[in-house]
Every structure is written in structure tokens, then in C-alpha cells.
SERO-4910 file (N, C-alpha, C, O; in steps of 0.05 Angstrom, whole numbers):
BEGIN
 pado doro    nc1    nc2    nc3   cac1   cac2   cac3    cc1    cc2    cc3    oc1    oc2    oc3
  Met    A    371   1197     99    385   1215     82    404   1202     63    411   1213     43
  Thr    A    413   1179     70    433   1166     53    421   1157     26    434   1157      6
  Glu    A    395   1150     27    382   1143      1    380   1167    -17    384   1165    -41
  Phe    A    373   1190     -6    370   1214    -22    397   1223    -33    398   1232    -56
  Ala    A    418   1221    -17    444   1230    -26    455   1212    -49    468   1222    -66
  Ser    A    449   1186    -48    459   1168    -69    443   1171    -95    453   1164   -116
  Ala    A    418   1182    -94    402   1185   -118    408   1210   -133    400   1213   -156
  Arg    A    423   1229   -122    430   1254   -135    452   1249   -155    469   1232   -152
  Arg    A    451   1264   -177    472   1262   -198    496   1279   -190    493   1299   -176
  Arg    A    519   1271   -199    543   1286   -193    543   1311   -210    532   1312   -232
  Pro    A    556   1332   -200    559   1357   -216    574   1351   -242    594   1336   -242
  Gly    A    565   1363   -264    579   1360   -290    572   1334   -304    587   1326   -322
  Trp    A    551   1320   -297    544   1295   -310    537   1299   -339    539   1279   -354
  Trp    A    531   1323   -348    522   1328   -375    545   1336   -393    541   1339   -417
  Tyr    A    569   1339   -383    593   1347   -400    598   1327   -423    603   1336   -445
  Pro    A    597   1302   -419    601   1283   -442    580   1287   -464    587   1283   -488
  Phe    A    556   1294   -457    535   1298   -477    541   1323   -494    536   1323   -518
  Ile    A    552   1344   -482    560   1367   -497    582   1360   -517    582   1368   -540
  Phe    A    602   1345   -508    624   1336   -524    614   1320   -548    622   1326   -571
  Val    A    597   1300   -543    587   1283   -565    568   1300   -583    569   1296   -608
  Gly    A    553   1318   -572    535   1335   -588    551   1354   -607    543   1358   -630
  Ala    A    573   1365   -597    589   1383   -614    601   1367   -638    600   1377   -660
  Phe    A    611   1343   -633    621   1327   -655    599   1319   -674    603   1316   -698
  Gly    A    575   1315   -663    552   1308   -680    545   1331   -699    539   1326   -723
  Val    A    546   1356   -689    541   1379   -706    562   1381   -728    555   1386   -751
  Val    A    587   1378   -721    609   1380   -741    605   1358   -762    608   1364   -786
  Leu    A    599   1334   -754    595   1312   -772    571   1318   -791    573   1313   -815
  Ala    A    549   1328   -780    526   1334   -797    532   1356   -818    525   1353   -841
  Val    A    546   1377   -810    553   1398   -828    572   1387   -850    568   1394   -874
  Asn    A    591   1371   -843    610   1360   -863    595   1342   -882    601   1342   -906
  Leu    A    576   1326   -873    560   1309   -891    544   1326   -910    541   1319   -934
  Val    A    532   1348   -901    517   1366   -919    536   1377   -940    528   1378   -964
  Phe    A    560   1387   -932    579   1398   -952    588   1377   -972    590   1383   -995
  Met    A    593   1353   -963    602   1332   -981    581   1324  -1001    586   1321  -1025
  Ala    A    556   1322   -992    534   1316  -1010    530   1338  -1031    526   1332  -1054
  Ser    A    532   1363  -1022    530   1385  -1041    552   1385  -1061    547   1390  -1085
  Ala    A    576   1380  -1052    599   1380  -1071    597   1358  -1091    603   1362  -1115
  Val    A    588   1334  -1083    586   1312  -1102    564   1317  -1122    566   1309  -1146
  Arg    A    542   1329  -1114    519   1334  -1132    524   1356  -1152    514   1355  -1174
  Thr    A    540   1376  -1144    542   1400  -1161    567   1401  -1179    568   1418  -1197
  Phe    A    587   1385  -1174    612   1386  -1190    621   1358  -1196    625   1342  -1178
  Ser    A    626   1352  -1222    634   1326  -1230    662   1319  -1223    670   1296  -1222
  Gly    A    679   1340  -1218    707   1335  -1211    724   1335  -1236    749   1336  -1233
  Leu    A    713   1335  -1260    728   1335  -1284    729   1363  -1295    709   1376  -1299
  Ser    A    753   1373  -1301    755   1398  -1315    762   1394  -1344    761   1412  -1360
  Ser    A    768   1369  -1351    774   1362  -1378    765   1333  -1383    768   1316  -1366
  Glu    A    754   1329  -1406    746   1302  -1413    769   1284  -1420    767   1259  -1418
  His    A    792   1295  -1428    815   1280  -1437    840   1288  -1422    861   1294  -1434
  Ala    A    838   1288  -1395    861   1297  -1379    886   1280  -1383    908   1291  -1384
  Tyr    A    883   1254  -1386    906   1237  -1390    921   1244  -1416    945   1246  -1416
  Asp    A    906   1247  -1438    918   1253  -1464    931   1281  -1463    953   1284  -1474
  Glu    A    919   1300  -1449    931   1326  -1447    957   1325  -1430    975   1340  -1436
  Gly    A    957   1308  -1411    982   1304  -1395   1004   1293  -1411   1028   1300  -1407
  Leu    A    998   1275  -1430   1019   1264  -1447   1030   1285  -1466   1053   1282  -1475
  Lys    A   1015   1305  -1472   1024   1326  -1491   1038   1349  -1476   1042   1371  -1488
  Tyr    A   1044   1346  -1451   1056   1367  -1435   1081   1378  -1447   1085   1403  -1448
  Asn    A   1100   1361  -1456   1125   1370  -1467   1121   1386  -1493   1135   1405  -1499
  Glu    A   1100   1378  -1508   1094   1393  -1533   1085   1421  -1526   1092   1440  -1540
  Arg    A   1069   1424  -1505   1060   1450  -1496   1083   1468  -1487   1083   1492  -1492
  Ile    A   1102   1456  -1473   1126   1471  -1464   1142   1481  -1488   1150   1504  -1488
  Ala    A   1145   1464  -1508   1160   1472  -1532   1145   1494  -1547   1158   1513  -1557
  Ala    A   1119   1492  -1548   1103   1513  -1561   1105   1540  -1546   1107   1561  -1558
  Ala    A   1106   1538  -1520   1108   1563  -1504   1136   1576  -1508   1138   1600  -1510
  Arg    A   1157   1560  -1510   1183   1571  -1516   1185   1583  -1544   1197   1604  -1547
  Ala    A   1173   1570  -1563   1172   1581  -1591   1157   1608  -1591   1165   1627  -1605
  Gln    A   1136   1610  -1575   1120   1635  -1574   1137   1657  -1561   1135   1680  -1569
  Glu    A   1152   1650  -1540   1169   1670  -1527   1190   1681  -1547   1197   1705  -1546
  Lys    A   1201   1663  -1564   1221   1672  -1584   1210   1692  -1604   1224   1709  -1614
  Leu    A   1184   1690  -1610   1171   1709  -1628   1173   1737  -1617   1177   1756  -1632
  Gly    A   1169   1740  -1591   1170   1766  -1578   1146   1784  -1584   1147   1808  -1580
  Trp    A   1124   1772  -1592   1100   1788  -1598   1087   1796  -1572   1088   1782  -1552
  Thr    A   1073   1819  -1572   1057   1828  -1550   1029   1832  -1561   1025   1841  -1583
  Thr    A   1009   1827  -1544    981   1830  -1552    966   1846  -1531    973   1847  -1508
  Lys    A    946   1860  -1541    928   1875  -1524    900   1872  -1534    895   1876  -1558
  Ala    A    882   1864  -1517    854   1860  -1525    836   1882  -1512    839   1887  -1488
  Glu    A    819   1894  -1528    801   1914  -1518    772   1904  -1523    766   1896  -1545
  Val    A    756   1906  -1503    728   1898  -1505    711   1923  -1504    711   1938  -1484
  Gln    A    697   1928  -1526    680   1952  -1529    651   1944  -1531    643   1933  -1552
  Pro    A    634   1948  -1510    606   1939  -1512    593   1951  -1537    596   1975  -1542
  Ala    A    578   1934  -1551    564   1943  -1576    541   1961  -1570    536   1980  -1584
  Gly    A    526   1956  -1548    505   1974  -1540    480   1974  -1558    464   1992  -1554
  Gly    A    478   1957  -1576    454   1957  -1594    432   1940  -1583    430   1935  -1559
  Ala    A    415   1931  -1601    391   1915  -1593    399   1886  -1587    383   1871  -1575
  Val    A    423   1878  -1595    432   1850  -1590    444   1849  -1562    464   1862  -1556
  Pro    A    432   1833  -1544    444   1831  -1517    470   1815  -1517    474   1798  -1534
  His    A    487   1821  -1497    512   1807  -1493    530   1808  -1517    542   1787  -1525
  Ser    A    532   1831  -1529    549   1834  -1553    570   1855  -1548    565   1875  -1533
  Ala    A    593   1852  -1561    614   1871  -1559    633   1869  -1582    634   1848  -1595
  Asn    A    647   1890  -1588    668   1890  -1608    694   1885  -1593    701   1899  -1575
  Ile    A    708   1864  -1601    733   1857  -1589    755   1863  -1609    756   1852  -1631
  Val    A    774   1880  -1601    796   1888  -1618    821   1878  -1605    828   1884  -1582
  Leu    A    836   1863  -1621    862   1852  -1613    884   1866  -1628    883   1868  -1653
  Thr    A    904   1877  -1614    927   1889  -1627    951   1872  -1622    957   1865  -1599
  Val    A    965   1865  -1644    989   1848  -1642   1013   1864  -1652   1013   1873  -1675
  Leu    A   1034   1865  -1635   1058   1879  -1642   1082   1861  -1639   1082   1843  -1622
  Asp    A   1103   1865  -1656   1127   1848  -1653   1145   1860  -1632   1138   1879  -1619
  Arg    A   1168   1848  -1628   1186   1856  -1606   1196   1885  -1610   1205   1897  -1591
  Asp    A   1195   1896  -1634   1204   1923  -1640   1181   1943  -1639   1184   1967  -1643
  Gly    A   1156   1933  -1632   1133   1951  -1630   1120   1955  -1657   1102   1973  -1659
  Lys    A   1127   1940  -1677   1115   1943  -1704   1091   1925  -1706   1091   1903  -1694
  Pro    A   1070   1933  -1721   1046   1916  -1724   1052   1890  -1738   1068   1889  -1757
  Val    A   1040   1868  -1728   1042   1842  -1741   1017   1838  -1758    995   1838  -1748
  Thr    A   1022   1836  -1784    999   1833  -1803    999   1806  -1816   1018   1791  -1814
  Gly    A    977   1800  -1830    975   1775  -1845    970   1751  -1828    977   1728  -1836
  Leu    A    958   1755  -1805    952   1732  -1787    925   1721  -1792    906   1735  -1800
  Ser    A    922   1695  -1788    896   1682  -1787    889   1679  -1758    902   1664  -1743
  Val    A    868   1694  -1748    863   1696  -1719    836   1684  -1713    816   1689  -1727
  Gln    A    835   1667  -1693    810   1654  -1684    807   1658  -1653    827   1655  -1639
  Ala    A    783   1666  -1644    778   1670  -1616    759   1648  -1606    738   1643  -1619
  Asp    A    765   1636  -1584    748   1616  -1571    738   1628  -1545    754   1638  -1529
  Phe    A    712   1627  -1541    699   1638  -1517    688   1615  -1500    672   1599  -1510
  Val    A    697   1613  -1475    688   1592  -1457    677   1605  -1432    689   1622  -1420
  Arg    A    653   1597  -1425    640   1606  -1401    651   1590  -1377    647   1566  -1376
  Pro    A    665   1603  -1358    678   1588  -1337    659   1576  -1317    667   1557  -1303
  Thr    A    634   1586  -1315    616   1575  -1295    593   1558  -1306    579   1546  -1290
  Ala    A    590   1557  -1332    567   1542  -1343    576   1529  -1369    583   1543  -1388
  Ala    A    574   1503  -1370    582   1488  -1394    559   1491  -1415    536   1495  -1409
  Gly    A    567   1487  -1440    547   1486  -1462    543   1512  -1476    526   1514  -1494
  His    A    557   1533  -1469    553   1559  -1482    578   1569  -1497    579   1592  -1506
  Asp    A    597   1551  -1501    622   1558  -1514    618   1565  -1543    599   1554  -1556
  Ser    A    634   1583  -1553    632   1590  -1582    659   1599  -1592    678   1604  -1577
  Ser    A    661   1601  -1618    686   1609  -1632    679   1629  -1653    657   1629  -1664
  Ala    A    698   1647  -1660    694   1666  -1681    720   1675  -1692    740   1679  -1677
  Pro    A    722   1679  -1719    747   1689  -1730    748   1719  -1727    728   1733  -1727
  Leu    A    772   1730  -1724    776   1759  -1723    786   1768  -1750    804   1757  -1762
  Ala    A    774   1790  -1759    781   1801  -1785    803   1822  -1782    803   1837  -1763
  Glu    A    822   1821  -1801    844   1840  -1800    834   1868  -1807    819   1872  -1827
  Gln    A    841   1888  -1791    833   1916  -1795    856   1933  -1804    852   1957  -1810
  Gly    A    880   1922  -1805    904   1937  -1812    919   1947  -1787    908   1948  -1766
  Gln    A    945   1952  -1791    962   1962  -1769    963   1943  -1746    965   1951  -1723
  Gly    A    962   1917  -1751    964   1897  -1730    939   1894  -1713    940   1882  -1691
  Arg    A    917   1905  -1722    891   1904  -1707    873   1883  -1720    870   1882  -1745
  Tyr    A    860   1867  -1704    841   1847  -1712    816   1850  -1696    818   1855  -1672
  Met    A    793   1847  -1708    767   1852  -1694    747   1831  -1700    746   1819  -1721
  Val    A    730   1827  -1679    706   1810  -1682    683   1823  -1667    687   1834  -1646
  Ala    A    660   1822  -1679    635   1831  -1666    623   1806  -1653    609   1791  -1666
  Ala    A    629   1802  -1628    620   1778  -1614    593   1782  -1601    588   1803  -1589
  Ser    A    576   1762  -1605    550   1762  -1591    548   1735  -1578    545   1714  -1591
  Leu    A    550   1734  -1551    551   1709  -1536    524   1704  -1523    508   1722  -1520
  Ala    A    521   1679  -1515    495   1670  -1504    487   1683  -1478    464   1688  -1473
  Leu    A    507   1689  -1461    502   1700  -1435    520   1724  -1429    542   1726  -1441
  Gly    A    511   1742  -1413    528   1764  -1404    546   1754  -1381    542   1733  -1370
  Gly    A    565   1771  -1374    583   1764  -1351    611   1757  -1360    619   1765  -1382
  Gln    A    624   1741  -1344    652   1734  -1350    655   1711  -1369    640   1692  -1368
  Trp    A    675   1714  -1387    681   1693  -1406    712   1691  -1408    726   1711  -1404
  Asp    A    721   1667  -1413    750   1663  -1418    754   1663  -1448    743   1646  -1462
  Met    A    769   1682  -1458    774   1684  -1486    803   1675  -1492    822   1684  -1480
  Thr    A    806   1656  -1510    832   1646  -1519    834   1652  -1548    818   1643  -1564
  Val    A    854   1668  -1555    858   1676  -1583    883   1661  -1594    904   1660  -1581
  Thr    A    880   1649  -1618    901   1635  -1631    906   1649  -1658    889   1651  -1674
  Ala    A    931   1658  -1661    939   1672  -1686    960   1655  -1700    979   1645  -1688
  Arg    A    956   1651  -1726    974   1634  -1742    983   1649  -1767    969   1665  -1779
  Arg    A   1009   1644  -1773   1020   1655  -1798   1044   1638  -1806   1063   1637  -1791
  Ser    A   1042   1626  -1829   1064   1610  -1841   1079   1594  -1820   1104   1597  -1817
  Gly    A   1065   1576  -1806   1078   1558  -1787   1082   1570  -1759   1089   1555  -1740
  Gln    A   1079   1596  -1756   1081   1608  -1730   1054   1608  -1716   1034   1614  -1728
  Val    A   1054   1601  -1690   1029   1600  -1675   1033   1617  -1650   1053   1614  -1636
  Tyr    A   1014   1634  -1644   1015   1651  -1620    988   1649  -1607    967   1652  -1619
  Gln    A    988   1643  -1580    963   1642  -1565    963   1663  -1544    983   1670  -1532
  Phe    A    939   1673  -1539    935   1694  -1520    909   1688  -1505    889   1682  -1518
  Ala    A    909   1690  -1479    885   1685  -1463    879   1709  -1445    897   1721  -1433
  Gln    A    853   1715  -1442    845   1737  -1425    816   1732  -1416    800   1722  -1432
  Arg    A    810   1739  -1391    782   1738  -1382    769   1765  -1389    780   1786  -1383
  Ile    A    746   1763  -1402    732   1787  -1410    704   1788  -1397    695   1767  -1387
  Phe    A    692   1811  -1398    666   1815  -1386    648   1827  -1408    654   1847  -1419
  Leu    A    625   1814  -1412    605   1825  -1431    580   1832  -1415    571   1817  -1397
  Pro    A    569   1856  -1421    545   1864  -1406    521   1848  -1413    499   1853  -1403
***
């Protein structure tokens, strides 16, 4: 009987294998996630991040100058609904700190697709009167777009950003 008793495994002999197997599963999942992250995103959100960092103080000064203007903006997106897909009329209303319309602006809208590069576009907004500016935008894809509007008038610059949705 002594030979049979010494050949038996002790209870719980397989616990170390469970421990090592669990860490193996975690390692495998992490490797899959890392490979996916490296393949799908370059890590760059800007091609000139260093240069933009150097201009940080200029951006702060521009933001303070914009605050001093006291202008308020409101953008309305009205789907065009015609035969042209992914089109809408975008109306921007600009008012001064007293609620009066700001006229005589040169207005430009930049449209950036946040999820897909290569579809960005720009369009000027035409003045409609009473501080309203409009563009009939027709973009490459439907869905969400980041719209940045820059309005200029005799040395004054005002920027406005809003995420919009086009059908």
C-alpha cells in the first residue's frame, strides 16, 4: 500500500495551473488590444503639434481679445432635403454684447470629419442681413462634423466651434 499512496497526487495540485492560465488569458487579451490600437490609430492628432505648442500664448491672447468683443453666436442647421445627399443650410447669427446684429463680417466655415480624415472642406458664409450669415453646405458624408467658423472685420477676429449633424 505504501507504493500506491506515494503515487497519488496531493489535493489541489492543479491550483498553480489555474493561476498561470488566468494570467495567460489577461496577457493574450492585452496583446490583442495593443495590436489593434497600434494598427488603427497613428497617435497623432496634429501634424505640427510642436509648432502649435509654441503658439500657445498667441492663442490665449486671441481668446482674451475675443472675450472683449462680447459677441454671441448661434448656429442653426436646417437639412436641405433635396436631391443632394448630406446637404444643409447653415445659418449663423452674430450679435454684439448689447444684442444688436453684427454686420459687415467676412465669414468662413471649416468642416472637419472627426472620425475619418480626408473629407474636410471649407465654405464662405454669405451675409443675409440682421447679423445672419448662411451657407448651403454639401458635405461628402452624413453624420457628425466639427464646424469651426471664423469671422473677420477690420482686424477683429472671432471664432466659433460647434459639432453639427448632417443627415
